[in-house]
C-alpha atoms as an extended CHARMM CRD file, in Angstrom:
* protein
*
        46  EXT
         1         1  MET       CA              0.0970000000       -0.0390000000       -0.0830000000  PROA      1               0.0000000000
         2         2  ARG       CA              0.9870000000        3.4630000000       -0.4680000000  PROA      2               0.0000000000
         3         3  ILE       CA             -0.2530000000        4.8770000000        2.8510000000  PROA      3               0.0000000000
         4         4  GLU       CA              2.8260000000        7.0290000000        3.6240000000  PROA      4               0.0000000000
         5         5  GLU       CA              2.6950000000        8.7740000000        0.0710000000  PROA      5               0.0000000000
         6         6  ASN       CA             -1.1350000000        9.1360000000        0.4840000000  PROA      6               0.0000000000
         7         7  THR       CA             -0.7850000000       10.7900000000        3.9660000000  PROA      7               0.0000000000
         8         8  GLY       CA              1.9950000000       13.0040000000        2.5000000000  PROA      8               0.0000000000
         9         9  ALA       CA             -0.3980000000       14.5460000000        0.1760000000  PROA      9               0.0000000000
        10        10  THR       CA             -1.8650000000       16.4380000000        3.0430000000  PROA      10              0.0000000000
        11        11  ALA       CA              1.1500000000       18.5420000000        3.2350000000  PROA      11              0.0000000000
        12        12  VAL       CA              0.5600000000       19.8490000000       -0.4150000000  PROA      12              0.0000000000
        13        13  GLU       CA             -0.3650000000       23.4240000000       -0.6580000000  PROA      13              0.0000000000
        14        14  LEU       CA             -2.0780000000       24.7610000000       -3.8310000000  PROA      14              0.0000000000
        15        15  THR       CA             -1.9960000000       28.5150000000       -4.6290000000  PROA      15              0.0000000000
        16        16  THR       CA             -4.7640000000       30.4120000000       -6.0600000000  PROA      16              0.0000000000
        17        17  SER       CA             -2.7340000000       30.2160000000       -9.5070000000  PROA      17              0.0000000000
        18        18  ASP       CA             -2.6760000000       26.4630000000       -9.3790000000  PROA      18              0.0000000000
        19        19  LEU       CA             -6.2460000000       25.8920000000       -8.4330000000  PROA      19              0.0000000000
        20        20  GLU       CA             -7.1150000000       28.3170000000      -11.4480000000  PROA      20              0.0000000000
        21        21  LEU       CA             -4.8690000000       26.0370000000      -13.6840000000  PROA      21              0.0000000000
        22        22  ILE       CA             -6.6470000000       23.0700000000      -12.5610000000  PROA      22              0.0000000000
        23        23  ALA       CA            -10.0740000000       24.6130000000      -12.9420000000  PROA      23              0.0000000000
        24        24  THR       CA             -9.1950000000       25.8650000000      -16.7370000000  PROA      24              0.0000000000
        25        25  ALA       CA             -7.8460000000       22.2150000000      -17.4180000000  PROA      25              0.0000000000
        26        26  LEU       CA            -11.0450000000       20.7000000000      -16.1640000000  PROA      26              0.0000000000
        27        27  ALA       CA            -13.2540000000       23.0350000000      -18.0970000000  PROA      27              0.0000000000
        28        28  GLY       CA            -12.0270000000       21.8630000000      -21.4600000000  PROA      28              0.0000000000
        29        29  ILE       CA            -12.9280000000       18.1770000000      -20.5320000000  PROA      29              0.0000000000
        30        30  GLU       CA            -16.3780000000       16.9510000000      -21.8110000000  PROA      30              0.0000000000
        31        31  VAL       CA            -17.7150000000       14.2300000000      -19.5620000000  PROA      31              0.0000000000
        32        32  GLN       CA            -19.3390000000       11.5750000000      -21.7360000000  PROA      32              0.0000000000
        33        33  GLY       CA            -21.3600000000        8.4240000000      -20.6650000000  PROA      33              0.0000000000
        34        34  ALA       CA            -22.7140000000        7.2220000000      -17.4520000000  PROA      34              0.0000000000
        35        35  GLN       CA            -20.5400000000        7.0000000000      -14.3460000000  PROA      35              0.0000000000
        36        36  TYR       CA            -21.3940000000        3.4360000000      -13.9220000000  PROA      36              0.0000000000
        37        37  SER       CA            -22.5950000000        0.4620000000      -16.1930000000  PROA      37              0.0000000000
        38        38  GLU       CA            -26.1660000000       -0.7520000000      -15.9370000000  PROA      38              0.0000000000
        39        39  ASP       CA            -25.2000000000       -3.5940000000      -13.5840000000  PROA      39              0.0000000000
        40        40  GLY       CA            -23.0410000000       -1.3320000000      -11.7120000000  PROA      40              0.0000000000
        41        41  GLN       CA            -25.9480000000        1.3360000000      -11.0740000000  PROA      41              0.0000000000
        42        42  ARG       CA            -28.1530000000       -1.5470000000       -9.8930000000  PROA      42              0.0000000000
        43        43  MET       CA            -25.4500000000       -2.5890000000       -7.3230000000  PROA      43              0.0000000000
        44        44  ILE       CA            -25.5300000000        0.7480000000       -5.6780000000  PROA      44              0.0000000000
        45        45  ASP       CA            -29.3470000000        0.3820000000       -5.4560000000  PROA      45              0.0000000000
        46        46  ARG       CA            -30.3990000000        3.9740000000       -7.1770000000  PROA      46              0.0000000000
């Protein structure tokens, strides 16, 4: 497992500029399709 790496991520500090760059990058991605397959959706009882 990568528990040490994962907990180390809590020390990462993002600047306003970092967050703006991330938001800009994400805005250019068009989400397509369902999050889960039909079978997977039934498994989560929705």
